[in-house]
N, C-alpha and C positions, 0 to 999 in steps of 0.2 A: 386568529382572526375573529372579529366580532361582526355579527350581521343580524338583521331582523328577518326571520323566516316568513313564508307566505301566510302563515296563521297568525302573524303578529308577535310571536315570541322572540325574545332576544336569545341568540345562540353564540357560543364561543367554540371554535375549532382550532387546534394547534396546526400551524402551517409555516413552512419555510418560504414558500412561494405562492403567490396568488395571481391568477390570470382572470381578468374581467373581460368578457366578450358579450357585448349587447348592442342593440340598435343597428344591426347590419341592414342596409337597404341599398338597392341599386340607385344609380344617379347618372342620368343621361345628359346632364346640363352641358358638360364640356363637349361631348359628341355633337349635340345639337348646335352649339355655338360654332364649332368647326365646320359642320355641314352648311350652316347659314353663311359662312365666310367663303364657301365654294370648295372646301376640301372633300375628298373622297374618304369616308370614315368607315372602318370596320369595328364594330363593338364586340369585345370578347370579355371573358371572365365575369366577375360579379357586377360589371357595369350594366349588363342586360338583365340580371336577376341573380340574387344571392344563391350560391350553390356550393358544391364540393370542388376540390382541386381538379378532379378528373374532368369535370365539365369545363373548367377554365382551360385546361390543356387541350381538350378536344376542340374548343372554340378557337383557340389560337392556331391549331393545325389547319382547321377548315378555312380560317381567314387567310392563311399563307398559301395553302395548297389547293384550295377550292372546296366547295360544299360537299363533294363526293369523296374527299380524301378519307374521312372517318364517318361512318354512319352515326346519326344521332342515337343517344341512349333511349 
């Protein structure tokens, strides 16, 4: 794989697989649209803020079973 490092130098690294993860951000647009249309919306996972899978699972459980089902981290 060829890339440009932070210092501007060109680098080459042998690789069978490359995963690019960048630009993650939360997006409440759909939730806001649904709320404005009169729906009751529970925001879970990375919609409310980018985090780890544990936070997404905890948020989903709290949305289904109630806020006290799992204490926040």
